C-alpha positions in Angstrom: 0.0 0.0 0.0 1.2 3.5 -0.8 4.4 2.8 -2.7 7.3 5.2 -2.0 7.8 8.0 -4.4 10.7 10.5 -4.4 9.3 14.1 -4.0 11.1 15.3 -7.1 8.9 18.3 -7.5 9.6 19.6 -4.0 13.3 19.1 -4.5 13.4 20.8 -7.8 11.5 23.8 -6.5 14.0 24.4 -3.7 17.0 23.8 -6.1 15.7 25.9 -9.0 13.3 28.4 -7.7 14.6 29.2 -4.2 18.4 28.9 -4.6 18.7 29.0 -8.4 21.0 26.1 -8.6 21.3 26.4 -12.5 23.0 29.8 -12.0 24.9 28.4 -9.0 26.4 25.7 -11.2 27.1 28.0 -14.1 29.2 30.3 -11.8 30.9 27.4 -10.0 34.3 26.7 -11.3 34.6 23.2 -12.9 30.9 22.5 -12.9 30.2 23.4 -16.6 28.8 19.9 -17.3 26.1 20.3 -14.6 23.5 21.6 -17.1 19.8 21.7 -16.1 19.1 18.8 -18.5 21.9 16.6 -17.0 21.0 17.4 -13.4 17.4 16.6 -14.1 18.4 13.3 -15.7 20.6 12.4 -12.8 17.8 13.2 -10.3 15.3 11.1 -12.2 17.7 8.1 -12.4 18.5 8.4 -8.7 14.7 8.5 -8.0 14.1 5.4 -10.1 16.9 3.4 -8.4 15.7 4.6 -5.0 12.0 3.6 -5.7 12.6 0.4 -7.5 15.7 -1.1 -5.9 16.2 0.4 -2.4 12.7 1.0 -1.1 11.6 -2.7 -1.4 14.5 -3.8 0.8 13.9 -1.3 3.6 11.3 -3.2 5.6 13.0 -6.6 5.1 16.4 -5.2 6.1 15.0 -3.7 9.2 13.3 -7.0 10.2 16.4 -9.2 9.4 19.2 -6.8 10.5 22.8 -7.7 10.1 24.4 -10.9 11.3 27.7 -11.3 13.2 29.3 -14.7 13.3 33.0 -15.7 13.7 34.2 -12.2 13.3 32.3 -11.6 10.0 29.4 -9.3 9.4 26.8 -10.2 6.7 24.2 -7.7 5.4 20.5 -8.3 5.0 19.2 -10.3 2.0 19.3 -8.3 -1.2 21.8 -5.7 0.0 24.8 -7.3 -1.9 22.9 -7.2 -5.2 21.6 -3.7 -4.6 25.1 -2.4 -3.8 26.4 -4.0 -7.0 23.7 -1.9 -8.9 24.8 1.1 -6.9 28.4 0.7 -8.2 27.3 0.0 -11.8 25.2 3.1 -11.7 28.2 5.2 -10.9 26.5 6.7 -7.9 29.5 6.9 -5.6 31.6 8.6 -8.2 29.1 11.3 -9.0 30.9 14.3 -7.4 34.6 13.4 -7.2 37.5 14.5 -9.5 37.9 12.7 -12.8 41.6 12.3 -12.0 40.6 9.5 -9.5 37.7 8.1 -11.5 35.0 10.5 -10.5 32.5 12.3 -12.7 33.4 15.8 -11.6 29.9 17.0 -10.8 29.1 19.3 -7.9 29.1 17.8 -4.4 25.5 19.1 -3.8 24.2 16.6 -6.3 25.8 13.8 -4.2 24.2 15.2 -1.0 20.8 15.6 -2.7 21.1 12.0 -4.0 21.7 10.9 -0.4 18.3 12.5 0.5 16.5 10.3 -2.0 18.4 7.1 -1.2 18.3 7.7 2.5 14.5 8.1 2.4 14.1 4.9 0.3 16.4 2.8 2.5 18.3 4.7 5.2 20.2 1.7 6.5 21.5 0.8 3.0 22.6 4.3 2.3 24.8 4.2 5.4 27.3 2.0 3.6 28.3 4.4 0.8 27.4 7.3 3.0 30.2 6.6 5.5 32.7 6.5 2.6 32.1 10.2 2.0 34.0 11.3 5.1 36.8 8.9 4.3 37.0 10.1 0.7 36.9 13.8 1.6 39.6 13.4 4.2 42.0 11.7 1.8 41.1 14.1 -1.0 41.8 17.2 1.0 44.7 16.1 3.2 46.2 12.9 1.8 49.5 12.9 -0.2 49.4 12.2 -3.9 50.6 8.6 -3.2 47.8 8.0 -0.7 45.2 9.5 -3.2 46.4 7.2 -6.0 46.4 4.1 -3.7 42.9 4.6 -2.2 40.8 7.1 -4.0 40.0 5.2 -7.3 38.6 2.2 -5.4 36.7 4.3 -2.9 35.3 6.6 -5.5 34.1 3.8 -7.7 32.5 2.2 -4.6 34.6 -1.0 -5.0 35.8 -0.3 -1.4 34.0 1.5 1.4 35.5 3.7 4.2 34.8 4.6 7.8 35.8 7.2 10.3 37.1 5.5 13.4 36.9 8.3 16.0 34.9 7.4 19.0 36.1 5.2 21.9 34.4 3.6 24.9 35.6 6.4 27.3 34.8 9.2 24.9 31.9 10.0 22.7 32.1 13.6 21.5 35.1 14.4 23.8 37.8 13.2 21.5 40.5 14.7 23.7 40.2 11.5 25.6 41.3 9.3 22.7 43.5 6.5 24.0 44.3 4.5 20.9 48.1 4.4 20.7 50.4 4.8 17.7 53.7 3.4 18.8 56.6 4.2 16.5 58.6 1.1 15.6 61.7 2.8 14.4 61.5 1.4 10.9 59.1 4.0 9.4 56.0 2.3 10.7 53.6 2.6 13.7 51.9 -0.1 15.7 48.3 1.0 16.4 46.5 -0.5 19.4 43.1 0.4 20.7 39.3 0.0 20.5 36.9 2.1 18.5 33.1 2.0 19.0 30.0 3.1 17.2 31.7 2.5 13.8 29.0 2.5 11.2 29.7 0.0 8.4 32.8 -1.0 10.3 32.6 -4.5 8.7 30.3 -6.0 6.1 30.2 -8.2 3.0 29.5 -5.7 0.3 33.1 -4.9 -0.7 36.5 -6.6 -0.7 38.1 -3.9 1.4 37.2 -1.3 4.0 39.4 1.7 4.6 39.4 3.0 8.2 40.4 6.6 9.1 41.7 6.2 12.6 42.5 8.8 15.3 45.4 7.7 17.5 48.0 9.3 19.9 51.7 8.9 19.8 53.4 8.1 23.2 55.0 11.5 23.6 52.0 13.4 22.3 50.6 16.2 24.5 47.3 15.7 26.2 44.2 17.0 24.6 43.1 17.3 21.0 46.5 18.7 19.8 48.2 15.4 20.5 46.0 13.3 18.2 47.1 12.1 14.8 45.2 10.5 11.9 46.1 7.3 10.1 44.7 5.2 7.2 44.2 1.6 8.3 42.8 -0.6 5.5 41.2 -4.0 6.3 43.5 -5.5 3.7 46.9 -3.9 2.9 47.2 -2.4 -0.5 50.1 -3.6 -2.7 52.1 -1.3 -4.9 50.2 -2.5 -8.0 46.9 -1.7 -6.3 46.0 -5.4 -5.5 45.0 -6.5 -2.0 47.7 -7.9 0.2 47.7 -9.3 3.7 44.8 -9.0 6.2 45.5 -6.3 8.8 45.0 -6.9 12.5 42.0 -4.6 12.6 38.8 -6.6 13.4 35.2 -6.1 14.2 34.6 -7.9 17.5 30.9 -7.3 17.7 28.0 -5.2 16.4 25.5 -3.2 18.4 21.8 -4.1 18.8 20.1 -0.8 18.0 16.8 1.1 18.1 16.9 1.8 14.4 18.9 1.6 11.1 19.1 -2.1 11.8 20.2 -3.0 8.3 23.4 -1.1 8.9 26.0 -2.7 11.2 27.4 -0.5 14.0 30.6 -2.2 15.0 33.2 -2.3 17.8 36.6 -2.3 16.0 39.7 -3.5 17.7 43.2 -2.7 16.5 45.9 -5.2 17.7 49.3 -3.6 17.0 48.3 -2.9 13.5 51.4 -2.1 11.4 50.9 1.2 9.6 53.6 2.9 7.5 54.3 6.5 8.1 53.1 7.1 4.5 49.6 6.2 5.7 49.6 9.1 8.2 47.3 11.9 7.1 48.6 15.4 7.8 51.3 16.2 10.2 51.7 14.6 13.7 49.1 16.2 16.0 46.8 17.5 13.2 44.4 14.6 13.3 41.7 16.2 15.4 41.6 19.4 13.3 41.4 17.4 10.1 38.6 15.2 11.4 36.6 18.3 12.6 37.0 19.9 9.2 35.7 16.8 7.5 32.7 16.7 9.8 31.8 20.3 8.8 31.6 19.1 5.2 29.6 15.9 6.1 27.0 17.4 8.4 24.8 18.6 5.5 24.6 14.9 4.5 23.0 14.1 7.9 20.6 17.0 7.3 19.7 15.6 3.9 19.0 12.1 5.4 16.8 13.7 8.1 14.8 15.7 5.6 14.3 12.5 3.6 13.0 10.4 6.4 10.7 13.3 7.6 9.3 13.7 4.0 8.9 10.0 3.6 6.9 9.7 6.8 4.8 12.7 6.0 4.0 11.4 2.5 3.0 8.1 3.8 0.8 9.6 6.5 -1.0 11.8 4.0 -1.7 8.8 1.7 -2.9 6.8 4.7 -5.2 9.5 5.9 -6.9 9.8 2.5 -7.7 6.1 2.5 -8.5 5.5 6.1 -12.2 6.2 7.0 -13.7 6.7 10.4 -17.2 7.8 11.1 -18.0 7.5 7.5 -15.4 9.8 6.1 -11.6 9.9 5.5 -9.6 11.0 8.5 -7.9 13.5 6.2 -11.0 15.7 6.6 -10.4 16.1 10.3 -9.3 19.7 10.8 -7.2 18.9 13.8 -5.2 16.3 11.9 -4.9 18.6 8.9 -3.2 21.2 11.1 -0.7 18.6 12.3 0.1 17.8 8.7 0.4 21.5 7.8 2.8 22.0 10.7 4.9 19.0 9.6 5.0 20.2 6.0 6.2 23.6 7.0 9.0 22.1 9.1 10.1 19.8 6.3 10.1 22.6 3.8 12.2 24.9 6.1 14.6 22.0 6.8 15.1 21.3 3.1 15.8 24.9 2.4 18.5 25.1 5.1 20.1 21.8 4.0 20.2 22.9 0.3 21.8 26.2 1.4 24.5 24.2 3.2 24.9 22.0 0.1 25.6 25.1 -2.0 28.3 26.2 0.5 30.0 22.8 0.2 30.1 23.3 -3.6 31.6 26.7 -3.2 34.2 25.4 -0.7 33.0 27.7 2.0 34.4 31.0 0.7 33.3 33.1 3.7 33.8 30.5 6.5 30.1 30.0 7.0 29.9 26.2 6.5 30.7 25.3 10.1 27.7 27.3 11.3 25.3 26.6 8.5 26.2 22.9 8.4 25.6 22.6 12.1 22.3 24.4 11.7 21.2 22.2 8.9 22.1 19.0 10.8 20.5 20.1 14.1 17.4 21.7 12.7 16.7 19.0 10.1 17.2 16.1 12.6 15.0 17.8 15.2 12.4 18.1 12.5 12.8 14.5 11.5 12.1 13.3 15.0 9.1 15.6 15.5 7.5 14.8 12.1 8.0 11.0 12.3 6.6 11.0 15.8 3.6 13.0 14.7 3.1 10.7 11.7 2.9 7.7 14.1 0.2 9.6 15.9 -1.6 10.4 12.6 -1.9 6.6 11.9 -3.2 6.0 15.4 -2.8 2.5 16.7 -1.6 1.2 13.3 1.2 3.7 13.4 2.6 1.9 16.4 2.8 -1.4 14.7 5.5 -2.9 12.5 3.0 -3.5 9.7 3.2 0.2 8.8 6.6 2.0 8.1 6.2 5.1 10.1 7.3 3.5 13.4 10.5 2.3 11.6 11.1 5.8 10.3 10.6 7.3 13.8 13.2 4.8 15.2 15.6 5.5 12.4 15.2 9.3 12.7 16.5 9.3 16.3 20.1 8.7 15.4 20.3 11.9 13.3 20.1 13.9 16.6 23.0 11.9 18.0 25.7 10.9 15.4 28.1 13.3 13.7 28.0 15.3 17.0 24.9 15.5 19.1 22.5 18.3 18.5 23.5 19.9 21.8 27.1 20.1 20.5 25.8 21.5 17.2 24.2 24.3 19.2 27.5 24.9 20.9 29.2 25.2 17.5 26.5 27.6 16.3 26.7 29.8 19.4 30.5 29.9 19.2 30.3 31.1 15.6 27.7 33.7 16.5 29.6 35.1 19.5 33.1 34.8 17.9 
């Protein structure tokens, strides 16, 4: 009942009529190919893939979840085939440089694509979604050798990536990172520690997973200035690009979660993993600053996911209300419920506008230093809206909304994580206030 449809008209309106994305792309250096015709074709193709491939897997993936056995994570039925189609469609490479296999289109298209795919199947979209932070980190801060070794496979989607930041004793307070990077005296480090809440930390969709790991050298100062950043692949990469030996980085368990159950959230253990100095990103002690800059660029993606799930729940509720009859008439004729829907629609529209503004700043590479503030606003506001709207949509369906037979309860469960990951919304408010007060 009520098959999922991407709200293309709403998305096009904000892109074209509110922010004039066609002019934005014309004036954006290197975005000449992003013509209105091409952009529209990409959006239509992304909508078709989302509606026909991803959406049918959403309920099944939520019910089945991921499986952890003998140190291996397997994804829900159908995910491997859907991910293969994702790679074949070139969806991961959309917005990255042609020099590394990308299509060279604006990053905003990648983020808007994430809104569609996240709405259709949020858990599935986490797998390629977590690679974005990994790719952006390497693209901006990696050496040319690192870029050549990792970016073509990450950008094609043949490999996925993670950001291994959080540890058991520290969530958002990364100054407490304890993972050690012990110099071995031969140009390598031995990394030892435990990382938690690592989305897509292990799975069966790709042959390799590239972890970006925060770690501390023994003589590093306390606090965030003492943290460095390293690339730790699941399998080492040989000079010819082939996969080498298995690294001593392992997923030791996965979390049992409220939502996004089709996406594994792993506990990752590093057991004296040998990492060459060439795999260090940035200078010693720069890891925290690099990670924070990467999060600034990725927070609009969380906002896009949040807008998507809010829109999806609202669309479903409206369709249900038109069909469901009580007292001889559709419940959509009840004025009190109409007002709830109107409030939800206003919130979703406002959230989408804020997210798309942040997306444009990502395209422009933040010329005035506003992305930290606007990205935090987009993430915090859109995720709060997602939680409010999905909760209201459960209410609009009444008792049925509380059952697994209808998707809004799943959307409400999934929406909650947007207020937590990539920095809790309380931290986003601290970021915003700091920017406002200087």
